[in-house]
TORLO-316393 format. One record per atom (N, C-alpha, C, O): x, y, z; residue in three letters. Coordinates in steps of 0.1 Angstrom, whole numbers, padded with zeros to 4 digits, always signed. Layout:
<sites>
XYZAla/...
</sites>
This chain:
<sites>
-0437-1274+1636Met/-0450-1267+1638Met/-0449-1259+1650Met/-0444-1263+1661Met/-0452-1246+1649Ser/-0451-1237+1661Ser/-0464-1238+1669Ser/-0475-1239+1664Ser/-0462-1237+1682Glu/-0473-1237+1691Glu/-0477-1223+1696Glu/-0468-1215+1699Glu/-0490-1220+1696Thr/-0494-1207+1700Thr/-0498-1208+1715Thr/-0506-1217+1719Thr/-0493-1200+1723Leu/-0496-1200+1738Leu/-0508-1191+1741Leu/-0510-1181+1734Leu/-0516-1196+1750Thr/-0527-1188+1755Thr/-0521-1177+1764Thr/-0513-1179+1773Thr/-0526-1164+1761Pro/-0521-1153+1769Pro/-0524-1155+1784Pro/-0535-1160+1788Pro/-0515-1150+1793Thr/-0518-1150+1807Thr/-0518-1136+1813Thr/-0514-1127+1806Thr/-0523-1135+1825Ser/-0524-1123+1832Ser/-0510-1116+1833Ser/-0509-1103+1831Ser/-0499-1123+1835Thr/-0486-1118+1836Thr/-0482-1111+1822Thr/-0475-1101+1822Thr/-0487-1117+1811Asp/-0483-1111+1798Asp/-0489-1097+1796Asp/-0483-1089+1789Asp/-0500-1095+1803Tyr/-0507-1082+1801Tyr/-0506-1072+1812Tyr/-0509-1060+1810Tyr/-0501-1076+1823Phe/-0500-1066+1834Phe/-0491-1054+1830Phe/-0495-1043+1833Phe/-0480-1057+1824Ser/-0471-1045+1820Ser/-0477-1036+1810Ser/-0475-1024+1810Ser/-0486-1042+1801Ala/-0493-1033+1791Ala/-0503-1024+1798Ala/-0504-1013+1795Ala/-0510-1030+1808Val/-0520-1023+1815Val/-0513-1012+1823Val/-0517-1000+1824Val/-0503-1016+1830Gln/-0495-1006+1839Gln/-0490-0995+1830Gln/-0491-0983+1835Gln/-0484-0997+1819Ala/-0479-0987+1810Ala/-0490-0978+1805Ala/-0488-0966+1805Ala/-0501-0983+1801Ala/-0512-0975+1796Ala/-0517-0966+1807Ala/-0520-0954+1804Ala/-0519-0971+1819Ile/-0523-0963+1830Ile/-0514-0952+1833Ile/-0517-0940+1835Ile/-0501-0955+1834Ala/-0491-0945+1837Ala/-0490-0934+1826Ala/-0490-0922+1829Ala/-0491-0938+1814Asp/-0491-0928+1803Asp/-0503-0919+1803Asp/-0502-0907+1801Asp/-0515-0925+1805Ala/-0527-0918+1804Ala/-0528-0908+1816Ala/-0534-0897+1815Ala/-0523-0912+1828Leu/-0525-0904+1840Leu/-0513-0896+1843Leu/-0513-0888+1853Leu/-0502-0898+1836Gly/-0490-0891+1839Gly/-0483-0894+1852Gly/-0478-0886+1859Gly/-0484-0907+1856Ile/-0478-0912+1868Ile/-0467-0922+1865Ile/-0466-0926+1854Ile/-0460-0925+1875Asp/-0449-0935+1874Asp/-0456-0949+1873Asp/-0465-0951+1880Asp/-0450-0957+1865Glu/-0456-0971+1864Glu/-0457-0978+1877Glu/-0466-0986+1879Glu/-0447-0975+1886Ala/-0446-0982+1899Ala/-0459-0979+1907Ala/-0462-0987+1916Ala/-0466-0968+1904Glu/-0478-0964+1912Glu/-0490-0973+1908Glu/-0499-0974+1916Glu/-0489-0978+1896Ala/-0501-0986+1891Ala/-0499-1001+1895Ala/-0498-1010+1887Ala/-0499-1003+1908Val/-0498-1016+1914Val/-0511-1023+1913Val/-0522-1017+1911Val/-0511-1037+1913Pro/-0524-1044+1910Pro/-0535-1040+1919Pro/-0547-1040+1914Pro/-0533-1037+1932Glu/-0545-1034+1941Glu/-0549-1020+1940Glu/-0559-1017+1947Glu/-0543-1011+1933Ala/-0547-0997+1932Ala/-0560-0996+1924Ala/-0561-1002+1913Ala/-0569-0988+1929Thr/-0582-0985+1922Thr/-0579-0974+1912Thr/-0572-0964+1915Thr/-0585-0976+1900Leu/-0583-0966+1889Leu/-0589-0953+1892Leu/-0582-0943+1892Leu/-0601-0953+1896Leu/-0608-0940+1898Leu/-0606-0934+1912Leu/-0607-0922+1914Leu/-0602-0942+1922Gly/-0599-0938+1935Gly/-0585-0934+1937Gly/-0581-0923+1937Gly/-0577-0944+1940Gln/-0563-0942+1944Gln/-0554-0936+1933Gln/-0545-0928+1936Gln/-0557-0939+1920Leu/-0549-0934+1909Leu/-0554-0921+1903Leu/-0548-0915+1895Leu/-0566-0917+1908Gly/-0572-0904+1904Gly/-0577-0903+1889Gly/-0579-0892+1884Gly/-0579-0915+1883Ala/-0585-0914+1869Ala/-0599-0909+1869Ala/-0606-0911+1879Ala/-0603-0902+1859Glu/-0616-0898+1857Glu/-0622-0906+1845Glu/-0614-0913+1839Glu/-0634-0904+1842Ser/-0640-0913+1831Ser/-0633-0911+1818Ser/-0632-0920+1810Ser/-0629-0899+1815Ile/-0622-0896+1802Ile/-0609-0903+1802Ile/-0604-0908+1792Ile/-0602-0904+1814Asp/-0590-0911+1815Asp/-0591-0926+1813Asp/-0583-0932+1807Asp/-0602-0931+1818Leu/-0605-0945+1816Leu/-0606-0948+1801Leu/-0601-0959+1796Leu/-0613-0940+1793Leu/-0614-0942+1779Leu/-0600-0942+1772Leu/-0597-0950+1764Leu/-0591-0932+1777Asp/-0578-0931+1772Asp/-0570-0944+1775Asp/-0563-0949+1767Asp/-0571-0949+1787Ile/-0564-0961+1792Ile/-0568-0973+1783Ile/-0560-0980+1778Ile/-0581-0974+1781Leu/-0586-0985+1773Leu/-0582-0984+1758Leu/-0578-0994+1752Leu/-0581-0972+1753Phe/-0576-0970+1739Phe/-0561-0974+1738Phe/-0557-0981+1729Phe/-0553-0970+1748Arg/-0539-0973+1748Arg/-0537-0988+1749Arg/-0528-0994+1743Arg/-0545-0995+1757Ile/-0544-1009+1759Ile/-0547-1016+1746Ile/-0540-1025+1741Ile/-0558-1012+1739Glu/-0561-1017+1726Glu/-0550-1015+1716Glu/-0547-1024+1708Glu/-0544-1003+1716Arg/-0534-1000+1706Arg/-0522-1010+1708Arg/-0516-1014+1698Arg/-0518-1013+1721Thr/-0506-1021+1723Thr/-0509-1036+1723Thr/-0500-1044+1719Thr/-0521-1040+1726Thr/-0524-1054+1727Thr/-0533-1060+1716Thr/-0534-1072+1714Thr/-0539-1051+1709Lys/-0549-1054+1698Lys/-0561-1061+1704Lys/-0569-1068+1697Lys/-0564-1059+1717Val/-0576-1064+1723Val/-0584-1052+1728Val/-0580-1044+1735Val/-0597-1052+1723Lys/-0606-1041+1726Lys/-0614-1044+1739Lys/-0620-1054+1740Lys/-0614-1034+1748Ile/-0622-1034+1760Ile/-0629-1021+1760Ile/-0622-1010+1758Ile/-0642-1021+1763Thr/-0649-1008+1764Thr/-0654-1006+1778Thr/-0653-1015+1787Thr/-0658-0994+1781Val/-0663-0991+1794Val/-0676-0999+1797Val/-0679-1003+1808Val/-0683-1002+1786Ala/-0695-1010+1787Ala/-0691-1024+1791Ala/-0699-1031+1799Ala/-0680-1029+1787Asp/-0675-1042+1791Asp/-0672-1043+1806Asp/-0676-1052+1813Asp/-0666-1032+1811Ile/-0664-1031+1825Ile/-0677-1030+1833Ile/-0678-1037+1843Ile/-0686-1022+1828Ala/-0699-1021+1835Ala/-0706-1035+1835Ala/-0712-1038+1845Ala/-0705-1042+1824Ala/-0712-1055+1823Ala/-0706-1065+1833Ala/-0713-1073+1839Ala/-0693-1064+1834Leu/-0686-1073+1844Leu/-0691-1069+1858Leu/-0694-1078+1866Leu/-0691-1056+1861Leu/-0695-1052+1875Leu/-0709-1055+1878Leu/-0712-1058+1889Leu/-0718-1053+1868Gln/-0732-1055+1871Gln/-0737-1069+1868Gln/-0747-1074+1872Gln/-0729-1076+1859Gly/-0732-1090+1856Gly/-0746-1093+1850Gly/-0751-1104+1852Gly/-0751-1084+1843Gly/-0764-1086+1836Gly/-0776-1085+1846Gly/-0787-1087+1842Gly/-0773-1082+1858Ile/-0784-1080+1868Ile/-0791-1067+1865Ile/-0785-1057+1864Ile/-0804-1067+1863Pro/-0812-1055+1861Pro/-0810-1045+1872Pro/-0808-1048+1883Pro/-0810-1032+1868Asp/-0807-1021+1878Asp/-0816-1023+1890Asp/-0811-1021+1902Asp/-0829-1026+1888Glu/-0838-1027+1900Glu/-0835-1039+1909Glu/-0840-1039+1920Glu/-0828-1048+1904Glu/-0824-1060+1912Glu/-0810-1058+1918Glu/-0807-1065+1928Glu/-0802-1049+1912Phe/-0788-1047+1917Phe/-0788-1037+1928Phe/-0779-1038+1937Phe/-0797-1027+1928Gly/-0797-1017+1939Gly/-0812-1013+1941Gly/-0821-1017+1934Gly/-0813-1004+1951Asp/-0827-0999+1954Asp/-0830-0986+1947Asp/-0822-0982+1938Asp/-0841-0980+1950Glu/-0845-0968+1943Glu/-0836-0956+1946Glu/-0836-0946+1939Glu/-0827-0957+1956Asn/-0817-0946+1959Asn/-0804-0950+1954Asn/-0794-0943+1957Asn/-0803-0960+1945Glu/-0791-0964+1938Glu/-0781-0970+1948Glu/-0769-0969+1946Glu/-0786-0975+1960Val/-0777-0982+1969Val/-0777-0996+1965Val/-0787-1003+1964Val/-0765-1002+1964Val/-0763-1016+1960Val/-0769-1025+1971Val/-0765-1024+1982Val/-0778-1034+1967Asn/-0784-1043+1977Asn/-0776-1056+1978Asn/-0765-1058+1972Asn/-0782-1066+1985Asp/-0775-1078+1988Asp/-0772-1086+1975Asp/-0761-1092+1974Asp/-0781-1086+1965Thr/-0779-1092+1952Thr/-0767-1086+1945Thr/-0758-1094+1941Thr/-0766-1073+1945Gly/-0755-1066+1939Gly/-0742-1069+1946Gly/-0732-1071+1940Gly/-0743-1068+1959Leu/-0730-1070+1967Leu/-0725-1084+1966Leu/-0713-1086+1965Leu/-0734-1094+1965Thr/-0730-1108+1963Thr/-0723-1110+1950Thr/-0713-1117+1949Thr/-0729-1103+1939His/-0723-1104+1926His/-0709-1098+1926His/-0699-1103+1921His/-0708-1086+1932Leu/-0695-1079+1933Leu/-0684-1088+1940Leu/-0672-1088+1936Leu/-0688-1095+1950Glu/-0678-1103+1957Glu/-0674-1115+1948Glu/-0662-1119+1950Glu/-0682-1119+1939Lys/-0678-1129+1929Lys/-0668-1124+1919Lys/-0659-1131+1915Lys/-0671-1112+1913Val/-0663-1107+1902Val/-0651-1099+1906Val/-0642-1096+1898Val/-0651-1094+1918Leu/-0640-1086+1923Leu/-0634-1093+1935Leu/-0638-1090+1947Leu/-0624-1101+1933Pro/-0618-1109+1944Pro/-0614-1100+1957Pro/-0614-1105+1968Pro/-0610-1088+1954Gln/-0606-1079+1965Gln/-0618-1073+1973Gln/-0615-1068+1984Gln/-0630-1074+1968Phe/-0641-1067+1974Phe/-0646-1075+1986Phe/-0649-1087+1985Phe/-0647-1069+1997Asp/-0653-1075+2010Asp/-0663-1065+2016Asp/-0660-1055+2021Asp/-0676-1069+2015Arg/-0686-1060+2019Arg/-0685-1057+2034Arg/-0690-1046+2038Arg/-0679-1065+2042Ser/-0678-1063+2056Ser/-0669-1051+2059Ser/-0668-1045+2070Ser/-0661-1047+2048Gln/-0652-1035+2050Gln/-0659-1022+2046Gln/-0653-1011+2048Gln/-0671-1022+2041Leu/-0678-1010+2038Leu/-0682-1002+2050Leu/-0687-1008+2060Leu/-0678-0990+2050Ser/-0681-0981+2062Ser/-0695-0974+2060Ser/-0701-0969+2069Ser/-0699-0974+2047Glu/-0712-0968+2044Glu/-0718-0975+2032Glu/-0711-0983+2026Glu/-0731-0974+2030Pro/-0737-0981+2018Pro/-0730-0978+2005Pro/-0726-0966+2003Pro/-0728-0988+1997Leu/-0722-0986+1984Leu/-0733-0982+1974Leu/-0743-0988+1972Leu/-0730-0971+1967Thr/-0739-0966+1957Thr/-0735-0971+1943Thr/-0723-0976+1941Thr/-0744-0971+1934Ala/-0741-0975+1920Ala/-0729-0967+1915Ala/-0721-0973+1908Ala/-0729-0955+1918Glu/-0718-0946+1913Glu/-0704-0951+1919Glu/-0694-0950+1912Glu/-0704-0956+1931Gly/-0692-0960+1938Gly/-0687-0973+1933Gly/-0675-0977+1936Gly/-0695-0981+1926Val/-0691-0994+1922Val/-0679-0994+1912Val/-0669-1001+1914Val/-0679-0984+1903Leu/-0667-0983+1894Leu/-0654-0980+1901Leu/-0643-0983+1897Leu/-0656-0973+1913Gly/-0644-0969+1921Gly/-0638-0981+1927Gly/-0627-0980+1933Gly/-0644-0993+1927Leu/-0638-1005+1932Leu/-0628-1012+1923Leu/-0621-1020+1926Leu/-0629-1008+1910Phe/-0622-1015+1899Phe/-0607-1012+1900Phe/-0603-1000+1900Phe/-0599-1022+1900Thr/-0585-1021+1902Thr/-0577-1024+1890Thr/-0582-1028+1880Thr/-0564-1021+1891Val/-0554-1024+1880Val/-0555-1039+1877Val/-0555-1043+1866Val/-0555-1047+1888Gln/-0556-1062+1886Gln/-0569-1066+1879Gln/-0569-1075+1871Gln/-0580-1060+1883Asn/-0593-1063+1876Asn/-0592-1060+1862Asn/-0597-1068+1853Asn/-0586-1049+1858Leu/-0585-1046+1844Leu/-0576-1056+1837Leu/-0578-1060+1825Leu/-0565-1059+1843Thr/-0556-1069+1838Thr/-0563-1083+1835Thr/-0561-1089+1825Thr/-0571-1087+1845Asp/-0578-1099+1844Asp/-0588-1099+1833Asp/-0590-1108+1825Asp/-0595-1088+1831Leu/-0605-1086+1821Leu/-0598-1086+1807Leu/-0603-1093+1798Leu/-0587-1080+1806Leu/-0579-1080+1794Leu/-0574-1094+1790Leu/-0575-1098+1779Leu/-0569-1101+1800Thr/-0565-1115+1798Thr/-0576-1124+1793Thr/-0574-1132+1784Thr/-0588-1122+1800Glu/-0599-1130+1796Glu/-0604-1127+1781Glu/-0606-1136+1774Glu/-0604-1114+1778Arg/-0608-1110+1764Arg/-0597-1115+1754Arg/-0601-1120+1743Arg/-0585-1114+1758Ala/-0574-1119+1748Ala/-0575-1134+1746Ala/-0573-1139+1735Ala/-0578-1141+1757Ala/-0579-1156+1756Ala/-0591-1160+1747Ala/-0590-1169+1739Ala/-0602-1152+1749Ala/-0614-1155+1740Ala/-0611-1152+1726Ala/-0615-1159+1717Ala/-0604-1141+1724Gln/-0600-1137+1710Gln/-0591-1147+1704Gln/-0591-1150+1692Gln/-0582-1152+1712His/-0572-1162+1708His/-0578-1175+1703His/-0574-1181+1694His/-0589-1179+1710Thr/-0595-1192+1707Thr/-0606-1190+1696Thr/-0611-1200+1691Thr/-0609-1178+1693Ala/-0620-1176+1683Ala/-0615-1178+1669Ala/-0623-1177+1659Ala/
</sites>
């Protein structure tokens, strides 16, 4: 009887790295775990869609931009996540610290806006999300 293994983050990092490199036209070595997709790697929203499509094609696991947004906002209503100026408040910052291990609000030099939240998303965050989705798909 063959045993099926649960996918791990290591299994998917190379797929994420390759998808990012191909979509952005960069060397795979630049897509290090701590690099932010929209900031340091220069991805734009259309690139993010391309990356997610490439990941799905190679891993058979679908992740959407809405999945990333849901992770980042955690189901917290907009009015509870930020203020009327779209500045992320304490509730939102606390949630981000839970879901983005690298995020440290004490390092913010200016208020974090709702638009800036996606800029915090790293290669490792995408790998972790993919691993989580693959494991859920595996057990379904």
